C-alpha positions as CSV (number, residue, x, y, z in Angstrom):
1,M,113.6,53.1,80.5
2,K,115.5,53.3,83.8
3,Q,115.0,51.0,86.8
4,L,114.9,52.9,90.1
5,A,114.4,49.9,92.3
6,P,112.8,46.4,92.1
7,G,109.3,46.9,90.7
8,V,109.8,50.6,89.8
9,F,110.8,52.0,86.4
10,V,110.9,55.4,84.8
11,V,109.5,54.9,81.3
12,G,109.7,58.5,80.2
13,R,109.3,62.1,81.1
14,Y,106.3,64.3,80.3
15,E,106.0,68.0,80.7
16,P,102.6,69.1,79.3
17,Q,102.4,72.3,77.2
18,Q,99.2,73.2,79.2
19,L,97.4,71.7,82.2
20,D,94.4,70.3,80.6
21,G,93.0,66.9,81.7
22,S,92.0,65.5,78.3
23,L,95.3,66.7,76.7
24,I,97.4,65.1,79.5
25,G,95.4,61.9,79.4
26,R,95.6,61.4,75.6
27,E,99.3,62.3,75.5
28,L,100.2,60.0,78.4
29,V,98.2,57.1,77.0
30,T,100.0,57.6,73.7
31,L,103.4,57.8,75.5
32,T,102.7,54.5,77.2
33,S,100.9,52.8,74.3
34,D,103.6,50.0,74.1
35,L,102.2,48.8,77.5
36,K,99.1,46.5,77.2
37,T,96.0,47.7,79.1
38,Q,94.9,45.7,82.1
39,G,91.2,46.0,82.4
40,Y,90.5,47.6,85.8
41,G,88.8,50.7,84.3
42,S,89.2,54.2,85.7
43,W,88.1,56.3,88.6
44,T,85.1,58.4,87.6
45,R,86.0,61.3,89.8
46,G,88.8,62.3,87.5
47,D,88.9,65.2,85.1
48,W,89.4,62.8,82.2
49,Q,88.8,59.0,81.8
50,D,89.5,56.4,79.2
51,H,87.9,53.2,80.3
52,Q,89.4,51.2,77.4
53,A,92.9,52.3,78.3
54,A,92.1,52.0,82.0
55,A,93.4,55.5,82.5
56,E,92.4,58.7,84.3
57,V,93.6,62.2,85.0
58,R,92.8,63.8,88.4
59,P,92.8,67.6,88.5
60,P,94.1,69.5,91.6
61,D,90.7,69.7,93.3
62,V,90.2,65.9,93.2
63,T,93.7,65.4,94.5
64,Q,93.0,67.8,97.4
65,M,89.8,65.9,98.2
66,I,91.9,62.7,98.4
67,L,94.1,64.3,101.1
68,D,90.9,65.2,103.0
69,R,89.9,61.5,103.0
70,P,93.1,59.4,103.5
71,E,91.4,56.1,103.1
72,Y,91.3,56.9,99.3
73,T,95.0,57.1,98.5
74,S,97.1,59.1,101.0
75,D,97.8,56.0,103.1
76,W,100.3,53.4,101.9
77,H,98.4,50.9,99.7
78,Q,98.2,48.7,96.7
79,D,95.4,49.2,94.2
80,N,92.9,46.5,93.6
81,S,93.8,44.6,96.8
82,G,97.4,44.0,95.5
83,K,96.4,42.1,92.4
84,P,99.3,41.5,90.0
85,G,99.8,44.1,87.3
86,G,101.3,47.4,86.6
87,I,100.3,51.0,87.3
88,V,101.6,53.9,85.3
89,V,101.7,57.1,87.4
90,W,102.6,60.6,86.6
91,S,102.3,64.0,88.3
92,N,103.4,67.5,87.5
93,R,104.1,68.2,91.2
94,E,105.0,66.0,94.1
95,Q,105.2,62.6,92.4
96,T,103.6,59.6,93.9
97,E,105.6,58.2,96.8
98,I,106.6,54.5,96.6
99,K,107.5,52.1,99.4
100,L,109.6,49.1,98.6
101,K,109.3,45.7,100.4
102,D,112.3,46.6,102.6
103,G,110.6,49.8,103.8
104,T,112.7,52.2,101.7
105,V,110.6,55.1,100.5
106,L,111.3,56.6,97.0
107,C,110.2,60.1,96.1
108,P,110.7,60.1,92.3
109,D,111.0,63.3,90.3
110,S,107.9,65.2,89.2
111,C,107.0,64.8,85.5
112,D,108.7,61.3,85.4
113,V,106.3,58.7,84.0
114,L,106.6,55.7,86.3
115,L,105.7,52.1,85.9
116,I,105.3,50.3,89.3
117,S,104.5,46.7,90.1
118,N,101.3,46.7,92.0
119,A,102.1,43.5,93.8
120,E,105.7,44.4,94.6
121,V,105.5,47.9,96.1
122,E,103.1,50.2,97.9
123,H,102.3,53.8,97.0
124,R,100.5,56.9,98.2
125,T,99.8,60.5,97.4
126,P,102.3,62.7,99.2
127,Q,101.0,64.2,102.4
128,K,101.8,67.8,101.4
129,I,101.0,68.8,97.8
130,S,100.8,71.9,95.8
131,K,97.4,73.3,94.9
132,D,98.2,72.8,91.2
133,R,99.1,69.1,91.3
134,W,97.7,67.1,88.4
135,F,97.9,63.2,88.5
136,F,97.6,60.5,85.8
137,R,97.1,56.7,86.5
138,R,96.8,53.8,84.0
139,Y,96.5,50.1,84.7
140,V,98.7,47.9,82.5
141,E,100.0,44.4,82.3
142,L,103.6,44.2,83.5
143,P,106.0,43.7,80.6
144,D,108.6,41.0,80.7
145,W,111.4,43.3,81.9
146,P,114.1,42.2,84.4
147,G,113.2,43.6,87.8
148,L,109.4,43.4,87.4
């Protein structure tokens, strides 16, 4: 685990052997299994969902659809109206951008598995993405780590 900024941690790195939504989802839920699920569910437009783990995988076509409708996630936002909790995010290309309270924008490395504090930072899908960008999201309780 490495802290990038207040409310932002790298909890691992994941490079899938193949780009398959169910494989990516299962492996990332396992990789983050030490984090307790926070019950917000998952977005049903994804390629793979696990409602019990509050996790989803979005394939490239869904990510592209998001860019066509910025009100979904390409504008700066907090999920669930900024409710406290954590969000695990991962992408194989163009990682989720994060904006800190002071306005600093972080562009973490692709394939890093991030834990962000939903109440402390804002995030968005990058404005320009590759046609083969896969994305994972999971809602979790924030662990009792310094900086969260």
